[in-house]
C-alpha positions in Angstrom: -41.4 -12.0 -1.8 -40.7 -10.9 1.6 -37.3 -11.0 2.7 -36.7 -14.8 4.1 -35.3 -17.9 2.4 -37.6 -18.6 -0.3 -37.4 -22.8 -1.8 -38.6 -21.8 -5.5 -35.4 -18.9 -5.7 -32.6 -20.1 -2.7 -31.1 -23.1 -1.7 -29.4 -22.8 2.0 -25.9 -22.1 2.6 -23.7 -24.7 3.3 -20.6 -23.6 5.8 -19.8 -27.9 6.1 -16.0 -27.3 6.1 -16.4 -24.9 9.0 -15.3 -26.0 12.0 -16.3 -23.6 15.3 -12.8 -23.1 17.3 -15.9 -22.8 20.7 -14.0 -19.4 22.3 -15.8 -16.7 23.1 -12.6 -14.3 23.2 -11.7 -16.0 19.4 -14.7 -16.0 16.9 -15.2 -16.5 13.7 -17.2 -15.1 10.6 -18.6 -18.6 10.7 -19.9 -18.4 14.1 -20.9 -14.8 13.4 -22.9 -15.1 10.5 -26.5 -16.4 10.5 -27.8 -18.7 8.0 -30.9 -20.3 8.8 -34.0 -18.5 8.4 -34.0 -14.6 8.5 -32.8 -13.7 11.9 -34.8 -10.3 12.2 -33.8 -6.4 11.9 -30.7 -6.7 13.4 -29.4 -7.3 9.3 -27.9 -5.4 7.6 -26.3 -7.1 4.6 -27.2 -10.3 2.9 -24.7 -12.9 1.4 -26.2 -14.1 -1.5 -24.3 -17.0 -3.7 -25.1 -17.4 -7.6 -22.7 -21.2 -8.4 -23.2 -20.9 -12.3 -20.6 -20.1 -14.8 -23.1 -20.6 -17.9 -22.4 -16.7 -19.5 -18.5 -17.2 -19.1 -19.1 -20.2 -20.9 -21.1 -18.4 -23.9 -18.8 -15.9 -23.6 -15.8 -18.4 -24.3 -14.5 -18.1 -21.4 -13.1 -21.1 -19.0 -15.6 -22.5 -16.5 -15.3 -23.2 -12.9 -16.5 -20.1 -11.7 -19.7 -22.2 -10.3 -17.2 -22.8 -7.4 -17.1 -19.4 -6.4 -19.8 -19.1 -3.7 -18.7 -22.5 -2.0 -14.5 -21.4 -2.0 -15.6 -17.6 -0.7 -17.7 -19.1 2.4 -15.1 -21.6 2.7 -12.5 -19.0 3.2 -15.1 -16.2 5.0 -15.9 -18.5 7.6 -12.0 -18.7 9.2 -12.2 -14.6 9.0 -12.4 -12.9 12.6 -15.3 -10.5 12.6 -12.6 -7.9 14.3 -11.1 -5.1 12.1 -7.6 -4.2 13.6 -7.5 -0.8 11.5 -11.3 0.3 14.0 -10.2 -1.6 16.9 -14.0 -2.7 16.4 -15.7 -6.1 15.1 -18.7 -6.6 13.4 -22.1 -6.4 15.3 -23.6 -10.2 15.9 -26.9 -10.3 13.7 -25.9 -7.6 11.3 -24.8 -10.6 8.6 -27.5 -13.0 7.1 -26.2 -15.2 4.2 -29.6 -15.9 2.5 -28.0 -19.0 0.3 -27.8 -19.6 -3.2 -29.4 -18.9 -5.6 -31.1 -21.9 -7.5 -29.4 -22.1 -10.5 -31.3 -25.2 -12.9 -32.4 -23.9 -16.4 -31.3 -21.6 -18.6 -28.8 -18.6 -17.5 -31.9 -16.4 -18.2 -34.0 -18.3 -15.5 -31.1 -18.1 -12.8 -31.2 -14.6 -13.7 -34.7 -13.7 -13.5 -34.4 -15.3 -9.7 -31.4 -13.4 -8.4 -33.3 -10.2 -9.9 -36.5 -11.3 -7.4 -33.6 -12.0 -4.5 -32.2 -8.7 -4.8 -34.8 -6.8 -5.3 -36.7 -8.0 -2.2 -33.6 -7.1 0.0 -33.4 -3.8 -1.4 -37.0 -3.7 -0.6 -36.2 -4.3 2.9 -33.6 -1.7 3.3 -31.0 -4.1 3.1 -27.9 -4.4 0.8 -26.9 -7.0 -1.4 -23.4 -8.7 -1.1 -23.4 -10.9 -4.0 -20.8 -13.2 -4.6 -20.6 -15.0 -8.0 -20.6 -16.6 -10.4 -19.6 -15.4 -13.4 -19.6 -11.5 -14.3 -22.7 -12.0 -15.4 -24.6 -11.5 -12.1 -23.8 -8.2 -12.2 -26.9 -7.7 -15.0 -29.4 -8.8 -12.4 -28.1 -7.1 -9.4 -28.3 -3.9 -11.2 -31.6 -4.5 -12.4 -33.0 -6.0 -9.0 -31.5 -2.5 -6.8 -32.8 0.2 -9.5 -36.7 -1.7 -9.4 -36.4 -0.4 -5.9 -33.8 2.2 -6.4 -34.2 4.0 -10.0 -31.4 4.5 -12.7 -28.3 3.5 -10.6 -24.7 4.6 -11.0 -22.3 1.6 -11.2 -18.3 1.4 -10.7 -17.1 -1.7 -12.4 -13.5 -2.6 -10.6 -12.1 -4.4 -13.7 -9.7 -5.1 -16.6 -12.5 -5.8 -18.8 -15.2 -3.3 -20.1 -17.9 -5.5 -20.5 -20.2 -4.1 -23.1 -20.3 -6.5 -25.5 -23.4 -6.2 -27.1 -25.7 -9.2 -25.8 -26.5 -11.2 -29.3 -27.0 -13.3 -30.0 -27.9 -14.0 -26.1 -26.9 -12.5 -23.1 -23.0 -13.7 -21.4 -20.5 -13.0 -18.7 -19.6 -9.7 -21.2 -22.6 -8.5 -21.7 -24.1 -7.2 -17.9 -22.8 -3.4 -18.7 -24.2 -3.2 -22.3 -27.5 -4.2 -21.0 -27.9 -2.4 -18.0 -27.3 1.4 -19.9 -29.1 0.6 -22.8 -32.4 -0.4 -20.7 -31.5 2.8 -18.3 -31.3 0.9 -15.4 -27.2 2.5 -15.2 -27.0 6.4 -15.9 -24.1 6.6 -18.8 -22.9 9.8 -17.5 -22.6 7.7 -13.9 -20.9 4.5 -14.9 -17.3 4.4 -14.3 -14.7 1.6 -15.5 -11.7 1.4 -13.1 -8.3 -0.6 -13.9 -9.0 -1.4 -17.4 -5.9 -2.8 -19.4 -4.3 -2.4 -22.3 -5.0 -4.9 -25.4 -7.8 -6.2 -23.3 -10.6 -4.6 -24.9 -12.1 -3.2 -28.1 -11.7 0.1 -29.2 -15.5 0.1 -30.5 -16.1 -0.8 -26.7 -14.0 1.6 -25.4 -15.7 4.2 -27.4 -19.7 2.9 -26.8 -19.1 3.6 -23.1 -17.4 7.5 -23.8 -20.3 8.2 -26.4 -22.5 7.7 -23.4 -21.3 9.7 -21.2 -18.9 7.1 -19.2 -15.5 7.1 -18.1 -12.6 4.8 -18.6 -9.4 5.5 -16.1 -6.7 2.6 -16.9 -4.7 0.6 -15.1 -1.9 3.1 -16.0 -3.9 6.0 -14.4 -4.9 4.9 -11.5 -1.0 4.0 -10.9 -0.7 7.4 -11.7 -3.1 9.3 -8.8 -3.1 6.2 -6.8 -5.6 3.7 -5.9 -7.5 5.6 -2.9 -8.1 9.2 -5.7 -8.8 7.4 -8.4 -11.3 5.2 -6.4 -12.4 8.2 -4.4 -13.1 10.0 -7.9 -15.1 7.1 -9.4 -17.5 7.1 -7.0 -18.2 10.3 -6.4 -19.0 10.6 -10.2 -21.1 7.4 -10.3 -23.4 9.0 -6.9 -23.3 12.3 -8.6 -21.5 13.6 -6.0 -23.2 11.7 -3.5 -26.6 12.5 -4.1 -27.3 8.9 -5.9 -27.3 5.6 -5.2 -25.1 3.6 -6.8 -24.0 -0.3 -7.4 -19.9 -1.5 -7.2 -18.5 -4.6 -8.6 -15.4 -6.3 -8.2 -14.3 -8.7 -11.1 -11.3 -10.5 -9.7 -9.6 -10.8 -12.9 -8.8 -7.1 -11.8 -6.0 -8.4 -9.9 -2.5 -9.8 -11.1 -2.8 -13.1 -12.0 -0.1 -13.8 -9.2 -2.1 -12.4 -6.4 -5.6 -13.9 -8.0 -4.5 -16.5 -10.1 -8.0 -18.9 -10.0 -10.2 -16.1 -12.5 -11.9 -17.4 -15.1 -9.7 -14.6 -17.3 -6.3 -14.4 -15.7 -4.1 -11.6 -16.2 -0.4 -11.2 -16.0 -0.5 -7.2 -14.7 -3.5 -5.7 -12.8 -4.1 -4.3 -9.4 -2.6 -5.6 -6.5 -4.1 -7.4 -3.6 -3.5 -4.0 -1.8 -5.4 -2.1 -4.2 -8.6 -4.4 -4.2 -8.6 -4.0 -0.3 -8.1 -0.4 -0.2 -11.2 -0.2 -3.5 -13.5 -2.5 -1.0 -12.4 -0.2 1.9 -13.8 2.8 -0.1 -16.8 1.3 -1.8 -18.5 0.5 1.6 -17.8 3.5 3.3 -20.1 5.2 1.0 -23.0 6.1 1.7 -24.9 5.9 -1.6 -23.7 2.2 -2.3 -26.6 -0.1 -2.2 -25.4 -3.2 -4.1 -22.3 -5.2 -4.2 -20.9 -7.7 -6.6 -17.8 -10.0 -6.3 -17.4 -11.6 -9.4 -15.5 -14.4 -11.3 -14.1 -16.1 -8.8 -12.9 -19.7 -10.3 -11.6 -22.5 -7.9 -10.7 -24.5 -10.2 -7.7 -22.6 -11.1 -7.0 -21.3 -7.5 -3.5 -21.9 -6.2 -3.6 -22.7 -2.4 -6.9 -21.2 -1.9 -5.2 -17.5 -2.6 -8.0 -15.6 -5.0 -10.7 -17.3 -2.8 -8.8 -16.5 0.2 -8.4 -12.7 -1.4 -12.3 -12.9 -2.2 -13.3 -13.6 1.3 -11.1 -10.5 2.4 -12.3 -8.3 -0.3 -15.8 -8.9 0.8 -14.9 -8.2 4.4 -13.1 -5.1 4.2 -16.3 -3.6 2.7 -18.3 -5.3 5.5 -16.5 -3.7 7.8 -16.6 -0.2 5.7 -20.8 -0.5 5.6 -21.0 -1.2 9.4 -18.5 0.6 11.6 
């Protein structure tokens, strides 16, 4: 697939709720993001939505994440491109929204489409920013990126490990088991960060460790601080800066008080500031080749709180990447 909006795979994104201020001194991301046909070589980041939650349903979670990309775009469009921390703005034309992966058919068919789109974006030397949808999107994102870059390191910021065996079929909890078993992710460069007690099986923790991966608990993150924890995780996942890596933010890593609109809410978790700090650090790391934000479930959100945080996290990543 050439880098364009292939109608077999993608539908155009909707920003229908965005109303421009039509003020050159106060632009918003809804003004900045290209969302027509591919605008050309100035693009560096490509947004891809995957509006489905079949993997969540298969995993026994509460449905609703299919609305994630739409809620995300609503909040993203309202943000300004100006970064107060660096006194700089995202370059005009640097972000293209390719639209939403077609989600008709089986989950496996949806994943095949997402894989193809991600591979095309990576093959064109651009970085995909994928918005879910359930966390099953991670498997095709990794597969698509690995088809271009080779075996990846992986950083999963999540309350859960997502290494369930895909039997009888894949779901939102199987992505990393599949990716490691298939050699798409190197076990020794796999880091799970923010993992919570009483939320994961002992056998799954041991499965990660037996393959050389690292499980960093929420308590350990708090002990060393988010900056140190994420920095160490990125170094390990990138083999000290020498190898490509993928990173994902599962919104249920955040305490439900700050992120109620997720598929599997947690009474404890990272703070909103922790998530944004993680996104900035991931964006700054030069070896990151693909990124996603998963499990935004607007049907259970409160005043758009989780969607706003997901959009801010993606903005923190993009601003750091484009700085």
